[in-house]
VEXSELUM-927885 format. One record per residue (C-alpha): chain; residue number from 1; x, y, z; residue in three letters. Coordinates in nm, 2 decimals. Example, Ala and Ser with C-alpha at 12.3 -4.5 7.8 and 13.67 -1.06 7.14 Angstrom:
# residues 2
atom ch->A | i->1 | px->1.23 | py->-0.45 | pz->0.78 | aa->ala
atom ch->A | i->2 | px->1.37 | py->-0.11 | pz->0.71 | aa->ser
//
This chain:
# residues 109
atom ch->A | i->1 | px->-4.00 | py->-2.94 | pz->-0.39 | aa->met
atom ch->A | i->2 | px->-4.21 | py->-2.74 | pz->-0.63 | aa->ile
atom ch->A | i->3 | px->-4.14 | py->-2.37 | pz->-0.64 | aa->gly
atom ch->A | i->4 | px->-4.42 | py->-2.13 | pz->-0.55 | aa->ser
atom ch->A | i->5 | px->-4.40 | py->-1.95 | pz->-0.89 | aa->asp
atom ch->A | i->6 | px->-4.48 | py->-2.27 | pz->-1.08 | aa->ala
atom ch->A | i->7 | px->-4.80 | py->-2.34 | pz->-0.88 | aa->ile
atom ch->A | i->8 | px->-4.92 | py->-2.00 | pz->-0.75 | aa->arg
atom ch->A | i->9 | px->-5.23 | py->-2.00 | pz->-0.96 | aa->gly
atom ch->A | i->10 | px->-5.36 | py->-2.31 | pz->-0.80 | aa->tyr
atom ch->A | i->11 | px->-5.34 | py->-2.22 | pz->-0.43 | aa->asn
atom ch->A | i->12 | px->-5.72 | py->-2.14 | pz->-0.43 | aa->asp
atom ch->A | i->13 | px->-5.79 | py->-2.48 | pz->-0.58 | aa->thr
atom ch->A | i->14 | px->-5.58 | py->-2.65 | pz->-0.32 | aa->phe
atom ch->A | i->15 | px->-5.75 | py->-2.47 | pz->-0.03 | aa->ile
atom ch->A | i->16 | px->-6.10 | py->-2.53 | pz->-0.17 | aa->leu
atom ch->A | i->17 | px->-6.02 | py->-2.89 | pz->-0.23 | aa->ser
atom ch->A | i->18 | px->-5.91 | py->-2.93 | pz->0.13 | aa->val
atom ch->A | i->19 | px->-6.23 | py->-2.75 | pz->0.25 | aa->leu
atom ch->A | i->20 | px->-6.44 | py->-3.00 | pz->0.05 | aa->gln
atom ch->A | i->21 | px->-6.32 | py->-3.26 | pz->0.30 | aa->glu
atom ch->A | i->22 | px->-6.47 | py->-3.05 | pz->0.58 | aa->gly
atom ch->A | i->23 | px->-6.44 | py->-2.73 | pz->0.77 | aa->asp
atom ch->A | i->24 | px->-6.09 | py->-2.65 | pz->0.89 | aa->ser
atom ch->A | i->25 | px->-5.85 | py->-2.38 | pz->1.01 | aa->tyr
atom ch->A | i->26 | px->-5.53 | py->-2.23 | pz->0.87 | aa->gly
atom ch->A | i->27 | px->-5.26 | py->-2.45 | pz->1.01 | aa->tyr
atom ch->A | i->28 | px->-5.45 | py->-2.77 | pz->0.95 | aa->ala
atom ch->A | i->29 | px->-5.52 | py->-2.66 | pz->0.59 | aa->ile
atom ch->A | i->30 | px->-5.15 | py->-2.58 | pz->0.53 | aa->ser
atom ch->A | i->31 | px->-5.05 | py->-2.92 | pz->0.68 | aa->lys
atom ch->A | i->32 | px->-5.30 | py->-3.10 | pz->0.46 | aa->arg
atom ch->A | i->33 | px->-5.18 | py->-2.93 | pz->0.15 | aa->ile
atom ch->A | i->34 | px->-4.82 | py->-3.05 | pz->0.23 | aa->thr
atom ch->A | i->35 | px->-4.95 | py->-3.40 | pz->0.30 | aa->glu
atom ch->A | i->36 | px->-5.15 | py->-3.43 | pz->-0.02 | aa->ile
atom ch->A | i->37 | px->-4.85 | py->-3.31 | pz->-0.22 | aa->ser
atom ch->A | i->38 | px->-4.64 | py->-3.57 | pz->-0.05 | aa->glu
atom ch->A | i->39 | px->-4.41 | py->-3.30 | pz->0.09 | aa->asn
atom ch->A | i->40 | px->-4.35 | py->-3.16 | pz->-0.26 | aa->asn
atom ch->A | i->41 | px->-4.53 | py->-2.83 | pz->-0.20 | aa->tyr
atom ch->A | i->42 | px->-4.57 | py->-2.62 | pz->0.11 | aa->ser
atom ch->A | i->43 | px->-4.79 | py->-2.31 | pz->0.11 | aa->ile
atom ch->A | i->44 | px->-4.65 | py->-2.01 | pz->0.29 | aa->lys
atom ch->A | i->45 | px->-4.85 | py->-1.86 | pz->0.58 | aa->glu
atom ch->A | i->46 | px->-4.87 | py->-1.52 | pz->0.42 | aa->thr
atom ch->A | i->47 | px->-4.99 | py->-1.68 | pz->0.09 | aa->thr
atom ch->A | i->48 | px->-5.25 | py->-1.89 | pz->0.28 | aa->leu
atom ch->A | i->49 | px->-5.40 | py->-1.60 | pz->0.47 | aa->tyr
atom ch->A | i->50 | px->-5.40 | py->-1.37 | pz->0.16 | aa->ser
atom ch->A | i->51 | px->-5.59 | py->-1.65 | pz->-0.02 | aa->ala
atom ch->A | i->52 | px->-5.84 | py->-1.68 | pz->0.27 | aa->phe
atom ch->A | i->53 | px->-5.91 | py->-1.31 | pz->0.25 | aa->asn
atom ch->A | i->54 | px->-5.95 | py->-1.31 | pz->-0.13 | aa->arg
atom ch->A | i->55 | px->-6.17 | py->-1.63 | pz->-0.12 | aa->leu
atom ch->A | i->56 | px->-6.39 | py->-1.49 | pz->0.15 | aa->glu
atom ch->A | i->57 | px->-6.42 | py->-1.15 | pz->-0.02 | aa->lys
atom ch->A | i->58 | px->-6.54 | py->-1.33 | pz->-0.33 | aa->asn
atom ch->A | i->59 | px->-6.79 | py->-1.54 | pz->-0.14 | aa->gly
atom ch->A | i->60 | px->-6.61 | py->-1.87 | pz->-0.20 | aa->phe
atom ch->A | i->61 | px->-6.55 | py->-1.94 | pz->0.17 | aa->ile
atom ch->A | i->62 | px->-6.69 | py->-1.83 | pz->0.50 | aa->glu
atom ch->A | i->63 | px->-6.50 | py->-1.79 | pz->0.82 | aa->ser
atom ch->A | i->64 | px->-6.63 | py->-1.86 | pz->1.17 | aa->phe
atom ch->A | i->65 | px->-6.48 | py->-1.87 | pz->1.52 | aa->pro
atom ch->A | i->66 | px->-6.38 | py->-2.21 | pz->1.65 | aa->gly
atom ch->A | i->67 | px->-6.25 | py->-2.34 | pz->1.98 | aa->gln
atom ch->A | i->68 | px->-6.00 | py->-2.15 | pz->2.19 | aa->ile
atom ch->A | i->69 | px->-5.65 | py->-2.29 | pz->2.19 | aa->thr
atom ch->A | i->70 | px->-5.35 | py->-2.14 | pz->2.37 | aa->his
atom ch->A | i->71 | px->-5.58 | py->-1.84 | pz->2.48 | aa->gly
atom ch->A | i->72 | px->-5.67 | py->-1.76 | pz->2.12 | aa->lys
atom ch->A | i->73 | px->-5.98 | py->-1.85 | pz->1.92 | aa->lys
atom ch->A | i->74 | px->-5.91 | py->-2.04 | pz->1.60 | aa->arg
atom ch->A | i->75 | px->-6.08 | py->-1.91 | pz->1.28 | aa->thr
atom ch->A | i->76 | px->-6.23 | py->-2.19 | pz->1.08 | aa->tyr
atom ch->A | i->77 | px->-6.32 | py->-2.18 | pz->0.72 | aa->tyr
atom ch->A | i->78 | px->-6.59 | py->-2.36 | pz->0.51 | aa->lys
atom ch->A | i->79 | px->-6.65 | py->-2.38 | pz->0.14 | aa->ile
atom ch->A | i->80 | px->-6.97 | py->-2.21 | pz->0.01 | aa->thr
atom ch->A | i->81 | px->-7.19 | py->-2.32 | pz->-0.28 | aa->pro
atom ch->A | i->82 | px->-7.03 | py->-2.05 | pz->-0.49 | aa->ser
atom ch->A | i->83 | px->-6.69 | py->-2.18 | pz->-0.38 | aa->gly
atom ch->A | i->84 | px->-6.79 | py->-2.53 | pz->-0.49 | aa->gln
atom ch->A | i->85 | px->-6.88 | py->-2.39 | pz->-0.84 | aa->leu
atom ch->A | i->86 | px->-6.55 | py->-2.19 | pz->-0.85 | aa->tyr
atom ch->A | i->87 | px->-6.36 | py->-2.51 | pz->-0.76 | aa->leu
atom ch->A | i->88 | px->-6.52 | py->-2.70 | pz->-1.04 | aa->glu
atom ch->A | i->89 | px->-6.42 | py->-2.42 | pz->-1.28 | aa->glu
atom ch->A | i->90 | px->-6.06 | py->-2.43 | pz->-1.15 | aa->lys
atom ch->A | i->91 | px->-6.05 | py->-2.81 | pz->-1.20 | aa->ile
atom ch->A | i->92 | px->-6.17 | py->-2.78 | pz->-1.56 | aa->asn
atom ch->A | i->93 | px->-5.92 | py->-2.50 | pz->-1.62 | aa->glu
atom ch->A | i->94 | px->-5.64 | py->-2.72 | pz->-1.48 | aa->trp
atom ch->A | i->95 | px->-5.75 | py->-3.01 | pz->-1.71 | aa->leu
atom ch->A | i->96 | px->-5.73 | py->-2.79 | pz->-2.01 | aa->leu
atom ch->A | i->97 | px->-5.40 | py->-2.64 | pz->-1.90 | aa->thr
atom ch->A | i->98 | px->-5.25 | py->-2.98 | pz->-1.84 | aa->lys
atom ch->A | i->99 | px->-5.36 | py->-3.09 | pz->-2.19 | aa->lys
atom ch->A | i->100 | px->-5.20 | py->-2.79 | pz->-2.35 | aa->val
atom ch->A | i->101 | px->-4.87 | py->-2.81 | pz->-2.16 | aa->val
atom ch->A | i->102 | px->-4.85 | py->-3.19 | pz->-2.23 | aa->glu
atom ch->A | i->103 | px->-4.86 | py->-3.10 | pz->-2.60 | aa->arg
atom ch->A | i->104 | px->-4.53 | py->-2.91 | pz->-2.56 | aa->phe
atom ch->A | i->105 | px->-4.35 | py->-3.12 | pz->-2.31 | aa->ile
atom ch->A | i->106 | px->-4.26 | py->-3.47 | pz->-2.42 | aa->lys
atom ch->A | i->107 | px->-4.15 | py->-3.73 | pz->-2.17 | aa->glu
atom ch->A | i->108 | px->-3.85 | py->-3.94 | pz->-2.26 | aa->glu
atom ch->A | i->109 | px->-3.94 | py->-4.29 | pz->-2.35 | aa->lys
//
């Protein structure tokens, strides 16, 4: 399992990547992040909703009410065009970060 400190800066990237697949709600997004990471990373609920608030405030996602389940309306999220551009920036940032880190970390042969 990857510690949250090691990956914290990429939660927005993970969320936006999932939303590229289609509109979704909190629990499903969290579950999808865990699935994609092959159970190596699980985003905490407080981290997830904090990210939703930040992403929405910055115009990268929009929320809208969904279906009622268990007497409560689900809030769904969708990526905006600005969010798509931000995701592309974050992907490019990751590719550069990976390149730099790989220069310092040598795998055993």
